C-alpha positions as YAML, in Angstrom:
chain: A
units: angstrom
residues:
- id: 1
  name: MET
  ca: [-4.17, -10.80, 17.60]
- id: 2
  name: PHE
  ca: [-2.82, -7.79, 19.55]
- id: 3
  name: PRO
  ca: [-0.85, -8.09, 22.78]
- id: 4
  name: ARG
  ca: [-2.68, -6.26, 25.59]
- id: 5
  name: ALA
  ca: [-0.99, -3.05, 26.79]
- id: 6
  name: ALA
  ca: [0.66, -3.39, 30.19]
- id: 7
  name: GLY
  ca: [1.43, -0.90, 32.95]
- id: 8
  name: GLN
  ca: [2.05, 2.62, 31.89]
- id: 9
  name: GLU
  ca: [2.61, 1.95, 28.13]
- id: 10
  name: GLU
  ca: [1.60, 4.89, 25.89]
- id: 11
  name: VAL
  ca: [0.05, 3.64, 22.59]
- id: 12
  name: PHE
  ca: [0.88, 5.22, 19.21]
- id: 13
  name: PHE
  ca: [-0.26, 4.26, 15.74]
- id: 14
  name: VAL
  ca: [1.67, 4.79, 12.55]
- id: 15
  name: ASN
  ca: [-0.19, 4.52, 9.24]
- id: 16
  name: ALA
  ca: [2.53, 4.90, 6.59]
- id: 17
  name: TYR
  ca: [1.00, 4.45, 3.20]
- id: 18
  name: GLY
  ca: [4.12, 4.32, 1.03]
- id: 19
  name: VAL
  ca: [7.19, 4.85, 3.12]
- id: 20
  name: GLY
  ca: [9.43, 6.15, 0.36]
- id: 21
  name: ALA
  ca: [12.72, 4.19, 0.86]
- id: 22
  name: LEU
  ca: [14.06, 0.96, -0.42]
- id: 23
  name: SER
  ca: [15.70, -1.87, 1.63]
- id: 24
  name: SER
  ca: [18.90, -3.53, 0.43]
- id: 25
  name: VAL
  ca: [17.51, -6.91, 1.75]
- id: 26
  name: SER
  ca: [14.33, -8.63, 0.85]
- id: 27
  name: LEU
  ca: [11.47, -10.15, 2.83]
- id: 28
  name: VAL
  ca: [9.74, -11.34, -0.30]
- id: 29
  name: GLY
  ca: [12.35, -12.92, -2.55]
- id: 30
  name: GLN
  ca: [14.44, -11.39, -5.38]
- id: 31
  name: ASP
  ca: [11.68, -10.20, -7.61]
- id: 32
  name: GLU
  ca: [9.58, -8.16, -5.34]
- id: 33
  name: VAL
  ca: [10.32, -4.87, -3.54]
- id: 34
  name: THR
  ca: [10.82, -4.40, 0.17]
- id: 35
  name: GLU
  ca: [10.63, -0.91, 1.55]
- id: 36
  name: THR
  ca: [11.95, 0.48, 4.85]
- id: 37
  name: ALA
  ca: [11.05, 3.43, 7.17]
- id: 38
  name: GLU
  ca: [12.60, 4.81, 10.30]
- id: 39
  name: ILE
  ca: [10.94, 5.62, 13.63]
- id: 40
  name: VAL
  ca: [13.07, 7.73, 15.71]
- id: 41
  name: VAL
  ca: [12.07, 7.41, 19.45]
- id: 42
  name: GLY
  ca: [12.58, 10.55, 21.52]
- id: 43
  name: PRO
  ca: [14.17, 10.43, 24.99]
- id: 44
  name: GLY
  ca: [11.86, 9.76, 27.93]
- id: 45
  name: GLU
  ca: [10.96, 7.43, 30.74]
- id: 46
  name: THR
  ca: [7.41, 6.31, 29.70]
- id: 47
  name: PRO
  ca: [7.30, 2.96, 27.90]
- id: 48
  name: LEU
  ca: [5.83, 3.01, 24.36]
- id: 49
  name: TYR
  ca: [3.58, 0.58, 22.65]
- id: 50
  name: ILE
  ca: [3.76, 1.23, 18.80]
- id: 51
  name: VAL
  ca: [1.48, -0.21, 16.11]
- id: 52
  name: ALA
  ca: [2.82, 0.41, 12.67]
- id: 53
  name: LEU
  ca: [0.95, -0.33, 9.41]
- id: 54
  name: ALA
  ca: [2.54, -0.39, 5.96]
- id: 55
  name: ARG
  ca: [0.80, -1.46, 2.75]
- id: 56
  name: SER
  ca: [3.83, -3.10, 1.11]
- id: 57
  name: PRO
  ca: [6.49, -5.44, 2.57]
- id: 58
  name: THR
  ca: [8.37, -3.10, 4.98]
- id: 59
  name: ILE
  ca: [11.22, -3.19, 7.42]
- id: 60
  name: TRP
  ca: [10.75, -0.80, 10.27]
- id: 61
  name: ARG
  ca: [14.01, 0.62, 11.72]
- id: 62
  name: VAL
  ca: [13.57, 1.68, 15.30]
- id: 63
  name: THR
  ca: [16.40, 4.13, 16.39]
- id: 64
  name: GLY
  ca: [16.91, 6.76, 19.01]
- id: 65
  name: ASP
  ca: [15.84, 5.89, 22.56]
- id: 66
  name: ALA
  ca: [14.61, 2.37, 21.44]
- id: 67
  name: LYS
  ca: [14.65, 0.99, 24.86]
- id: 68
  name: ARG
  ca: [11.49, 2.91, 25.64]
- id: 69
  name: VAL
  ca: [9.62, 0.60, 23.14]
- id: 70
  name: THR
  ca: [8.31, -2.36, 25.14]
- id: 71
  name: ARG
  ca: [5.97, -3.57, 22.37]
- id: 72
  name: PHE
  ca: [6.06, -3.07, 18.58]
- id: 73
  name: VAL
  ca: [3.29, -4.52, 16.30]
- id: 74
  name: ALA
  ca: [4.10, -4.48, 12.60]
- id: 75
  name: MET
  ca: [0.91, -4.86, 10.57]
- id: 76
  name: SER
  ca: [0.66, -5.29, 6.81]
- id: 77
  name: PRO
  ca: [-1.77, -6.65, 4.15]
- id: 78
  name: ALA
  ca: [1.42, -7.85, 2.38]
- id: 79
  name: LYS
  ca: [2.83, -11.30, 3.04]
- id: 80
  name: ALA
  ca: [5.72, -10.15, 5.14]
- id: 81
  name: ALA
  ca: [6.85, -7.58, 7.65]
- id: 82
  name: GLY
  ca: [10.10, -6.93, 9.61]
- id: 83
  name: VAL
  ca: [11.64, -4.80, 12.42]
- id: 84
  name: ILE
  ca: [15.20, -3.91, 13.41]
- id: 85
  name: GLY
  ca: [16.54, -2.19, 16.54]
- id: 86
  name: LEU
  ca: [14.32, -4.11, 18.96]
- id: 87
  name: PRO
  ca: [14.70, -7.47, 20.76]
- id: 88
  name: LYS
  ca: [12.60, -10.26, 19.31]
- id: 89
  name: ASP
  ca: [10.44, -10.64, 22.38]
- id: 90
  name: ALA
  ca: [9.26, -7.04, 21.96]
- id: 91
  name: VAL
  ca: [8.05, -7.60, 18.44]
- id: 92
  name: THR
  ca: [4.78, -8.98, 17.08]
- id: 93
  name: LEU
  ca: [4.46, -9.42, 13.39]
- id: 94
  name: LEU
  ca: [1.06, -9.55, 11.66]
- id: 95
  name: PRO
  ca: [1.54, -9.86, 7.89]
- id: 96
  name: GLY
  ca: [-1.62, -10.51, 5.86]
- id: 97
  name: THR
  ca: [-3.68, -8.21, 8.10]
- id: 98
  name: ASN
  ca: [-5.91, -5.67, 6.29]
- id: 99
  name: CYS
  ca: [-8.38, -4.36, 8.77]
- id: 100
  name: ILE
  ca: [-7.53, -0.66, 8.89]
- id: 101
  name: SER
  ca: [-8.50, 2.19, 6.41]
- id: 102
  name: ASN
  ca: [-5.79, 2.95, 3.93]
- id: 103
  name: ARG
  ca: [-5.98, 6.67, 4.77]
- id: 104
  name: LEU
  ca: [-7.21, 7.77, 8.15]
- id: 105
  name: THR
  ca: [-7.73, 11.30, 6.82]
- id: 106
  name: ASP
  ca: [-10.14, 10.26, 4.10]
- id: 107
  name: ARG
  ca: [-13.08, 10.91, 6.47]
- id: 108
  name: PRO
  ca: [-13.26, 13.13, 9.60]
- id: 109
  name: SER
  ca: [-14.35, 10.18, 11.72]
- id: 110
  name: ALA
  ca: [-11.74, 7.65, 10.40]
- id: 111
  name: ALA
  ca: [-8.99, 8.38, 12.84]
- id: 112
  name: GLN
  ca: [-11.33, 8.48, 15.89]
- id: 113
  name: ALA
  ca: [-12.91, 5.16, 14.84]
- id: 114
  name: THR
  ca: [-9.58, 3.52, 14.41]
- id: 115
  name: ALA
  ca: [-8.46, 4.77, 17.83]
- id: 116
  name: VAL
  ca: [-11.58, 3.26, 19.46]
- id: 117
  name: ALA
  ca: [-10.89, -0.05, 17.66]
- id: 118
  name: PHE
  ca: [-7.34, -0.24, 18.81]
- id: 119
  name: GLU
  ca: [-8.33, 0.68, 22.42]
- id: 120
  name: ASP
  ca: [-10.82, -2.31, 22.38]
- id: 121
  name: ALA
  ca: [-8.08, -4.64, 21.02]
- id: 122
  name: ILE
  ca: [-5.16, -3.40, 23.11]
- id: 123
  name: GLY
  ca: [-6.88, -2.28, 26.32]
- id: 124
  name: SER
  ca: [-5.36, 1.25, 26.36]
- id: 125
  name: PRO
  ca: [-6.32, 4.52, 24.59]
- id: 126
  name: VAL
  ca: [-4.32, 5.59, 21.56]
- id: 127
  name: ARG
  ca: [-2.34, 8.71, 22.54]
- id: 128
  name: GLY
  ca: [-1.26, 9.77, 19.14]
- id: 129
  name: MET
  ca: [-1.18, 8.90, 15.43]
- id: 130
  name: ILE
  ca: [0.98, 9.55, 12.36]
- id: 131
  name: ASP
  ca: [-0.90, 9.32, 9.02]
- id: 132
  name: SER
  ca: [1.32, 10.33, 6.19]
- id: 133
  name: PRO
  ca: [3.98, 8.79, 3.89]
- id: 134
  name: ARG
  ca: [7.33, 9.51, 5.53]
- id: 135
  name: VAL
  ca: [10.74, 8.17, 5.19]
- id: 136
  name: SER
  ca: [11.56, 8.97, 8.83]
- id: 137
  name: MET
  ca: [9.24, 9.95, 11.67]
- id: 138
  name: LYS
  ca: [9.72, 10.92, 15.29]
- id: 139
  name: LEU
  ca: [7.66, 9.52, 18.22]
- id: 140
  name: PRO
  ca: [6.08, 11.01, 20.17]
- id: 141
  name: SER
  ca: [6.76, 14.50, 18.75]
- id: 142
  name: ASP
  ca: [5.34, 13.91, 15.16]
- id: 143
  name: ALA
  ca: [2.14, 12.32, 16.35]
- id: 144
  name: THR
  ca: [-1.14, 14.05, 16.81]
- id: 145
  name: ALA
  ca: [-4.10, 13.10, 19.01]
- id: 146
  name: PRO
  ca: [-6.77, 11.12, 17.11]
- id: 147
  name: GLU
  ca: [-9.36, 13.82, 17.37]
- id: 148
  name: LYS
  ca: [-6.88, 16.36, 16.00]
- id: 149
  name: THR
  ca: [-5.56, 14.23, 13.13]
- id: 150
  name: PRO
  ca: [-5.25, 16.70, 10.20]
- id: 151
  name: GLY
  ca: [-7.70, 16.27, 7.32]
- id: 152
  name: LYS
  ca: [-4.92, 16.46, 4.74]
- id: 153
  name: ARG
  ca: [-1.73, 14.38, 4.58]
- id: 154
  name: THR
  ca: [1.56, 16.04, 5.00]
- id: 155
  name: ALA
  ca: [3.75, 16.01, 1.86]
- id: 156
  name: VAL
  ca: [7.33, 14.72, 2.18]
- id: 157
  name: LEU
  ca: [9.95, 16.62, 0.26]
- id: 158
  name: PRO
  ca: [12.62, 14.46, -1.32]
- id: 159
  name: PRO
  ca: [16.19, 14.91, -0.08]
- id: 160
  name: PRO
  ca: [18.89, 16.03, -2.47]
- id: 161
  name: MET
  ca: [19.96, 13.33, -4.89]
- id: 162
  name: PRO
  ca: [23.62, 12.33, -5.19]
- id: 163
  name: PRO
  ca: [25.66, 13.92, -8.09]
- id: 164
  name: ARG
  ca: [24.50, 12.86, -11.58]
- id: 165
  name: TRP
  ca: [21.57, 11.00, -10.21]
- id: 166
  name: ASP
  ca: [19.04, 13.59, -11.42]
- id: 167
  name: GLU
  ca: [19.29, 12.22, -14.93]
- id: 168
  name: ASP
  ca: [17.27, 9.40, -16.45]
- id: 169
  name: PRO
  ca: [16.57, 6.66, -15.56]
- id: 170
  name: LEU
  ca: [16.60, 7.84, -11.92]
- id: 171
  name: LYS
  ca: [14.46, 10.90, -12.25]
- id: 172
  name: SER
  ca: [11.45, 8.96, -11.08]
- id: 173
  name: LEU
  ca: [13.36, 7.88, -7.94]
- id: 174
  name: ARG
  ca: [13.24, 11.39, -6.58]
- id: 175
  name: SER
  ca: [9.47, 11.37, -6.36]
- id: 176
  name: ARG
  ca: [8.76, 7.68, -5.88]
- id: 177
  name: ARG
  ca: [11.50, 6.74, -3.47]
- id: 178
  name: PRO
  ca: [12.85, 9.93, -1.83]
- id: 179
  name: GLY
  ca: [14.60, 7.94, 0.89]
- id: 180
  name: GLY
  ca: [16.88, 6.07, -1.58]
- id: 181
  name: LEU
  ca: [18.33, 2.67, -0.87]
- id: 182
  name: VAL
  ca: [19.07, 1.89, 2.76]
- id: 183
  name: GLU
  ca: [21.71, -0.70, 3.64]
- id: 184
  name: ILE
  ca: [20.38, -3.15, 6.17]
- id: 185
  name: ASP
  ca: [22.06, -6.07, 7.87]
- id: 186
  name: ALA
  ca: [19.89, -9.16, 7.10]
- id: 187
  name: ALA
  ca: [20.92, -10.86, 10.41]
- id: 188
  name: SER
  ca: [19.53, -7.89, 12.48]
- id: 189
  name: VAL
  ca: [15.95, -8.14, 11.09]
- id: 190
  name: VAL
  ca: [13.26, -9.71, 13.25]
- id: 191
  name: ALA
  ca: [10.94, -10.88, 10.36]
- id: 192
  name: SER
  ca: [7.93, -13.06, 9.45]
- id: 193
  name: ALA
  ca: [9.82, -14.46, 6.50]
- id: 194
  name: ASP
  ca: [13.28, -15.23, 5.30]
- id: 195
  name: VAL
  ca: [15.55, -12.24, 4.87]
- id: 196
  name: ALA
  ca: [18.15, -12.13, 2.11]
- id: 197
  name: PRO
  ca: [20.30, -9.42, 0.43]
- id: 198
  name: TYR
  ca: [19.16, -8.52, -3.13]
- id: 199
  name: GLU
  ca: [21.41, -10.02, -5.77]
- id: 200
  name: VAL
  ca: [20.71, -7.01, -7.86]
- id: 201
  name: PRO
  ca: [19.55, -3.80, -6.19]
- id: 202
  name: PRO
  ca: [15.93, -3.16, -6.52]
- id: 203
  name: LEU
  ca: [14.19, -0.77, -8.99]
- id: 204
  name: GLU
  ca: [16.22, 2.07, -10.52]
- id: 205
  name: PHE
  ca: [19.31, 1.35, -8.32]
- id: 206
  name: GLY
  ca: [19.55, -2.03, -10.04]
- id: 207
  name: LEU
  ca: [18.85, -0.45, -13.44]
- id: 208
  name: MET
  ca: [21.77, 1.99, -12.99]
- id: 209
  name: LYS
  ca: [24.04, -0.97, -12.07]
- id: 210
  name: LEU
  ca: [23.11, -2.90, -15.15]
- id: 211
  name: LEU
  ca: [23.68, 0.13, -17.34]
- id: 212
  name: GLN
  ca: [27.11, 0.77, -15.74]
- id: 213
  name: ASP
  ca: [28.34, -2.73, -16.36]
- id: 214
  name: GLY
  ca: [27.03, -2.91, -19.86]
- id: 215
  name: SER
  ca: [24.38, -5.60, -19.31]
- id: 216
  name: ILE
  ca: [21.71, -3.39, -20.73]
- id: 217
  name: GLU
  ca: [21.67, -0.43, -23.19]
- id: 218
  name: ALA
  ca: [19.36, 2.52, -23.20]
- id: 219
  name: ASN
  ca: [17.21, 3.01, -26.31]
- id: 220
  name: GLY
  ca: [15.38, 6.06, -25.49]
- id: 221
  name: ARG
  ca: [13.45, 7.06, -22.53]
- id: 222
  name: GLN
  ca: [12.14, 3.97, -20.53]
- id: 223
  name: PHE
  ca: [13.28, 1.49, -23.36]
- id: 224
  name: TYR
  ca: [16.29, -0.79, -22.83]
- id: 225
  name: THR
  ca: [17.92, -3.68, -24.71]
- id: 226
  name: ILE
  ca: [19.52, -6.59, -22.71]
- id: 227
  name: ARG
  ca: [22.98, -7.04, -24.26]
- id: 228
  name: LYS
  ca: [24.43, -9.54, -21.83]
- id: 229
  name: PRO
  ca: [22.92, -12.66, -20.06]
- id: 230
  name: ILE
  ca: [21.47, -11.73, -16.66]
- id: 231
  name: ALA
  ca: [19.71, -14.04, -14.25]
- id: 232
  name: ARG
  ca: [17.01, -11.47, -13.46]
- id: 233
  name: LEU
  ca: [15.95, -7.91, -13.68]
- id: 234
  name: PRO
  ca: [15.90, -5.71, -10.56]
- id: 235
  name: ALA
  ca: [13.07, -6.30, -8.25]
- id: 236
  name: GLY
  ca: [10.04, -4.33, -9.34]
- id: 237
  name: LEU
  ca: [11.00, -3.83, -12.98]
- id: 238
  name: GLY
  ca: [9.99, -7.12, -14.53]
- id: 239
  name: LYS
  ca: [6.29, -6.41, -14.46]
- id: 240
  name: GLY
  ca: [4.27, -3.40, -15.61]
- id: 241
  name: ASN
  ca: [4.85, -0.87, -18.28]
- id: 242
  name: PHE
  ca: [7.07, 1.77, -16.65]
- id: 243
  name: TYR
  ca: [10.15, 0.31, -18.35]
- id: 244
  name: ILE
  ca: [10.22, -1.87, -21.40]
- id: 245
  name: PHE
  ca: [13.02, -4.40, -22.13]
- id: 246
  name: ASP
  ca: [13.94, -6.08, -25.43]
- id: 247
  name: LEU
  ca: [16.57, -8.75, -25.99]
- id: 248
  name: ALA
  ca: [19.62, -8.61, -28.21]
- id: 249
  name: PRO
  ca: [19.95, -11.53, -30.69]
- id: 250
  name: GLY
  ca: [20.97, -14.79, -29.00]
- id: 251
  name: ILE
  ca: [20.20, -13.54, -25.38]
- id: 252
  name: GLU
  ca: [17.92, -15.58, -23.20]
- id: 253
  name: PRO
  ca: [15.29, -13.57, -21.28]
- id: 254
  name: PRO
  ca: [15.76, -13.13, -17.53]
- id: 255
  name: SER
  ca: [13.56, -15.30, -15.28]
- id: 256
  name: ASN
  ca: [11.38, -12.35, -14.30]
- id: 257
  name: LEU
  ca: [10.98, -10.55, -17.67]
- id: 258
  name: PHE
  ca: [7.21, -10.36, -18.40]
- id: 259
  name: ASN
  ca: [6.75, -7.14, -20.26]
- id: 260
  name: ARG
  ca: [8.31, -7.70, -23.68]
- id: 261
  name: PRO
  ca: [7.44, -4.97, -26.12]
- id: 262
  name: ARG
  ca: [4.79, -5.60, -28.71]
- id: 263
  name: LEU
  ca: [6.48, -4.73, -31.93]
- id: 264
  name: PRO
  ca: [4.39, -3.99, -35.03]
- id: 265
  name: PRO
  ca: [4.39, -6.83, -37.67]
- id: 266
  name: LEU
  ca: [6.84, -6.55, -40.52]
- id: 267
  name: PRO
  ca: [5.23, -5.41, -43.78]
- id: 268
  name: THR
  ca: [4.69, -8.19, -46.33]
- id: 269
  name: SER
  ca: [5.57, -7.60, -49.99]
- id: 270
  name: ARG
  ca: [2.69, -7.73, -52.40]
- id: 271
  name: PRO
  ca: [3.04, -9.70, -55.65]
...
């Protein structure tokens, strides 16, 4: 499935398990989360062949000296992937691909074995790897040779949050999505699926919007009551138990509300 390396291209592999930033546009509809990460290409003359793997639907933003990138392969076990900053003919999209270890640093031999597999598939040795969750990464400077890939992932410190954003419900955003919400032009994305702006910003960004316009009301930590009719909850909040939503009387549930609270039964009077 991989294009063969050509000429003097240097091959790099990015294994970003959880990239830490949210996209303002979706590759997977209004109810699922799309992430985004930046690859900053350093100045130089040598052409680059980049393979990037993300576990969730992700839009890769290629910036810097992007003209150096002659081939970019976006892999993901998710059902969609996207790239901006490169011409369409330089991009290969391989969604639904799950043939690489989640963490190359889990075993000392994982990075080397992955490098050998890519060399067989691409026809050129892997010069360097990045194996850590990062909002933004630099190539080639952040990459390490496969045989020198560190045995422990590098932690990514979250950037300062905007004023008043360190209060609930956005405390979790500091640790879960340190890159915040990145505005992306849907028309600029080379993608394997339809790209559309979110009607409501995803996750806690959408939660804050609904709180501000009075559509929902906080009832204690992580508990909310929907006070006004809304078509849907922000992507990523309708499932799971991190946030719980109840309905005010007469309000119809949003289309993606799946985790209604289980309230205890009312006591029955005894004769």
